[in-house]
C-alpha positions in Angstrom: -20.9 -2.7 16.8 -19.8 -4.6 13.7 -18.3 -2.2 11.2 -18.0 -3.3 7.5 -14.8 -1.3 7.2 -11.6 -3.3 7.5 -8.2 -1.8 8.3 -5.5 -2.4 5.6 -2.0 -2.4 7.1 0.4 -2.2 4.1 1.4 1.2 5.3 2.6 -0.3 8.6 5.4 -2.1 6.7 5.9 -0.2 3.4 5.7 3.3 1.8 2.6 2.7 -0.3 0.3 4.6 -2.6 0.6 7.2 -5.3 -0.7 9.9 -2.9 1.4 8.9 0.1 3.5 11.8 1.3 3.8 10.6 4.9 5.9 7.5 4.3 5.7 4.4 6.4 3.5 4.6 9.5 5.7 4.4 12.7 4.9 2.0 15.6 3.4 4.7 17.8 1.0 5.9 15.2 0.2 2.4 14.2 -0.9 1.7 17.7 -3.1 4.8 17.7 -4.7 3.7 14.4 -5.6 0.3 15.9 -7.1 2.0 18.9 -9.1 4.3 16.7 -10.3 1.3 14.6 -11.4 -0.6 17.7 -13.2 2.5 19.0 -15.0 2.7 15.6 -16.1 -1.0 15.8 -13.7 -2.2 13.2 -12.6 -5.7 13.9 -10.9 -6.9 10.7 -7.2 -6.4 9.8 -5.8 -7.0 6.3 -2.0 -7.7 6.0 0.4 -9.9 3.9 3.8 -11.5 4.2 4.9 -9.2 1.4 4.0 -6.0 3.3 7.4 -5.5 4.7 7.3 -5.4 8.5 3.5 -5.1 8.7 2.9 -8.4 10.4 5.7 -7.8 12.9 4.4 -4.3 13.7 0.9 -5.7 14.4 2.4 -8.3 16.6 4.3 -5.7 18.6 1.1 -3.7 19.2 -0.9 -6.8 20.1 -3.7 -8.0 17.9 -5.3 -10.9 19.9 -9.0 -10.8 19.4 -8.9 -9.2 15.9 -10.0 -11.1 12.8 -6.8 -11.1 10.6 -6.5 -11.8 6.9 -3.0 -12.4 5.6 -1.7 -13.4 2.2 1.0 -15.8 1.0 3.6 -14.6 -1.5 4.2 -16.4 -4.8 5.4 -19.9 -4.3 9.0 -20.3 -5.6 9.7 -22.5 -8.6 12.3 -24.3 -6.6 9.8 -25.4 -3.9 9.8 -29.3 -3.7 7.4 -29.6 -0.7 4.3 -27.5 -1.4 2.5 -28.5 1.8 5.6 -27.9 3.9 6.2 -24.5 2.3 2.6 -23.3 2.8 2.6 -24.4 6.4 6.0 -22.8 7.1 4.8 -19.5 5.6 1.6 -19.5 7.8 3.4 -20.5 11.0 5.7 -17.6 10.4 2.8 -15.2 10.0 1.2 -16.6 13.2 4.5 -16.1 15.1 5.0 -12.6 13.9 1.4 -11.6 14.6 1.4 -13.3 18.0 -1.9 -15.1 17.4 -3.1 -18.7 17.3 -5.4 -18.5 14.4 -6.2 -16.4 11.4 -9.5 -15.4 9.9 -8.3 -16.2 6.4 -5.2 -17.0 4.4 -5.2 -15.8 0.8 -3.0 -16.4 -2.2 -1.4 -13.2 -3.6 -0.8 -14.9 -6.9 -3.8 -17.3 -7.4 -2.8 -18.0 -11.0 -0.4 -20.6 -9.5 -3.5 -22.7 -8.8 -4.0 -23.2 -12.5 -0.4 -24.3 -13.0 1.2 -27.8 -12.7 1.3 -27.9 -8.9 -2.0 -26.1 -8.5 -3.9 -29.0 -7.0 -1.1 -29.5 -4.4 -1.2 -25.8 -3.5 -5.0 -25.9 -3.0 -4.9 -29.0 -0.9 -2.2 -27.4 1.2 -4.4 -24.4 1.8 -7.3 -26.6 2.7 -5.1 -28.5 5.2 -4.5 -25.2 7.0 -8.1 -25.3 8.1 -7.8 -28.8 9.4 -4.7 -27.8 11.4 -6.6 -24.9 12.9 -4.3 -22.3 11.6 -7.1 -20.4 9.7 -10.8 -20.4 9.5 -10.9 -19.7 5.8 -8.8 -19.8 2.6 -9.1 -17.7 -0.5 -7.6 -15.6 -3.2 -6.6 -11.9 -3.8 -7.2 -10.9 -7.4 -6.7 -7.8 -9.6 -9.6 -8.4 -12.1 -13.0 -10.1 -11.7 -12.3 -12.0 -15.0 -9.7 -14.1 -13.1 -12.6 -15.8 -11.2 -13.9 -17.3 -14.5 -11.2 -19.9 -14.6 -10.4 -20.2 -10.9 -13.9 -20.9 -9.7 -14.3 -23.4 -12.5 -11.7 -25.6 -10.8 -12.2 -25.0 -7.0 -14.2 -23.1 -4.3 -12.9 -20.4 -2.0 -14.2 -19.2 1.3 -13.0 -15.6 0.7 -12.2 -13.4 -2.3 -10.5 -10.0 -2.1 -10.8 -7.9 -5.2 -10.6 -4.2 -6.3 -13.8 -2.2 -6.4 -14.3 1.5 -6.5 -16.6 4.1 -8.0 -14.5 4.1 -11.2 -13.8 0.3 -11.3 -17.1 -1.6 -11.1 -16.1 -4.7 -12.9 -16.8 -6.9 -9.9 -20.5 -5.8 -10.0 -21.0 -5.4 -13.8 -19.6 -8.9 -14.5 -22.1 -10.4 -12.1 -19.4 -11.9 -9.9 -20.3 -10.0 -6.8 -23.7 -11.7 -6.9 -22.3 -15.1 -7.8 -19.9 -15.0 -4.8 -22.7 -14.0 -2.5 -24.9 -16.9 -3.7 -22.0 -19.3 -3.3 -21.5 -18.3 0.3 -18.0 -16.8 -0.4 -17.0 -13.8 1.8 -16.2 -10.8 -0.3 -13.6 -8.1 0.7 -12.9 -5.2 -1.6 -9.9 -3.0 -1.7 -8.6 -0.1 -3.9 -11.6 2.0 -2.8 -9.6 5.2 -3.5 -7.5 3.7 -6.3 -4.3 4.1 -4.2 -5.4 7.7 -3.4 -5.7 8.8 -7.0 -9.5 9.4 -6.8 -8.9 11.7 -3.7 -6.2 13.9 -5.3 -7.1 17.4 -6.4 -6.3 18.1 -10.1 -3.2 20.2 -9.4 -1.7 17.4 -7.3 -2.5 14.5 -9.7 0.7 13.2 -11.5 0.8 14.4 -15.1 1.0 10.9 -16.5 -2.7 10.5 -15.6 -3.7 13.5 -17.8 -4.4 11.2 -20.7 -7.7 10.4 -18.9 -8.7 14.0 -18.5 -12.2 13.2 -19.8 -12.7 11.0 -16.8 -11.4 13.6 -14.3 -13.7 16.2 -15.8 -16.7 14.0 -15.3 -15.6 13.2 -11.8 -15.2 16.9 -10.9 -18.6 17.8 -12.5 -20.4 15.0 -10.6 -18.8 15.9 -7.3 -19.8 19.6 -7.7 -23.3 18.5 -8.6 -23.8 16.2 -5.7 -21.9 18.2 -3.1 -20.0 15.2 -2.0 -16.3 15.1 -1.2 -14.2 12.6 -3.1 -13.7 10.7 0.2 -17.4 10.5 0.8 -18.2 9.5 -2.8 -15.6 6.7 -2.8 -16.5 5.2 0.5 -20.3 5.4 0.0 -20.1 3.7 -3.3 -18.2 0.7 -1.9 -20.5 0.5 1.1 -23.5 0.7 -1.2 -22.7 -2.7 -2.8 -24.6 -5.0 -0.6 -22.7 -8.1 -1.6 -19.5 -6.7 0.0 -18.7 -8.0 3.4 -15.8 -5.7 4.2 -14.2 -2.6 2.6 -10.5 -2.6 3.2 -9.0 0.9 3.7 -5.5 1.9 4.5 -4.6 5.0 6.4 -1.5 7.0 7.5 -2.9 8.3 10.8 -5.6 7.8 13.4 -7.1 11.1 12.4 -7.4 9.9 8.8 -9.2 6.8 9.9 -11.6 8.8 12.0 -12.4 11.0 9.0 -12.9 7.9 6.8 -15.3 6.3 9.3 -17.4 9.5 9.4 -17.4 9.9 5.6 -18.6 6.3 5.0 -22.0 7.1 6.6 -24.5 8.6 4.3 -26.4 8.4 1.0 -24.9 8.1 -2.5 -27.0 10.1 -5.0 -26.6 8.3 -8.3 -23.3 7.7 -10.0 -20.9 9.6 -12.4 -21.6 9.1 -16.1 -18.4 7.1 -16.9 -17.9 5.5 -20.3 -18.9 1.8 -20.5 -15.3 0.7 -20.9 -12.4 2.2 -18.9 -8.8 1.6 -19.7 -7.6 -1.4 -17.6 -4.2 0.2 -17.2 -5.8 3.0 -15.2 -7.7 0.5 -13.0 -4.6 -1.6 -12.1 -1.9 0.3 -10.2 0.5 -2.5 -10.9 0.5 -1.3 -14.5 1.1 2.4 -13.7 4.9 2.0 -14.1 4.3 1.7 -17.8 2.9 5.2 -18.1 
């Protein structure tokens, strides 16, 4: 069975997420999570060089046969050999993961493609396919508006972007459809907004109270539909037909089992959000400003 869920593994290498109370996933639990994922028909793993020991943990468990997406960190300003740096980064990932080829290599900071050495960086990524290190290359973005300039200059095989029931910019901008038409694979993350959308009101950090009008509508809609926050978040992401894979991170095998079950079902309409939602709320990288 081909499952559109993909397993995010940042928790295998780092303590991650505003709702994370369990800390980093240990090796034993990580193995159980992968076994549960395989049982559920999930065959896509998402990781990154910047995710601490995530790649090494996956390599210790054994991930031959999985489709793996990893991401390159920001290229340092001191780099004098762009192609050599890219190849060394990817060879390191392959060694840590214990695999011969990746499904895709993405840039964690694609804005570098629009800078002085951008064409060299893109050519170096394309070369990875010629070398057989990866089947696809692409970018990981924070906002669909980044695609306006990036796709004007070059084409990507895969794009990873945030999408959730609160943040629908990928859909409303038209980019989800444009990517589908261009043959670009689309993976979405931040389905739970780092767990914020799943938190009960009494557990939500006070710094998010400035958006109480959104939480009130969220709770009203959930009561009206009878859906749990988990079901609502997953079913929205799965309802967007242009999406190839929905990346979810978990702390335990039991949590993944719950997610897999919650993703199946109907989504009855959508909450009545305002047309424009504060981009600070939609981007966890900006939460430290609150």
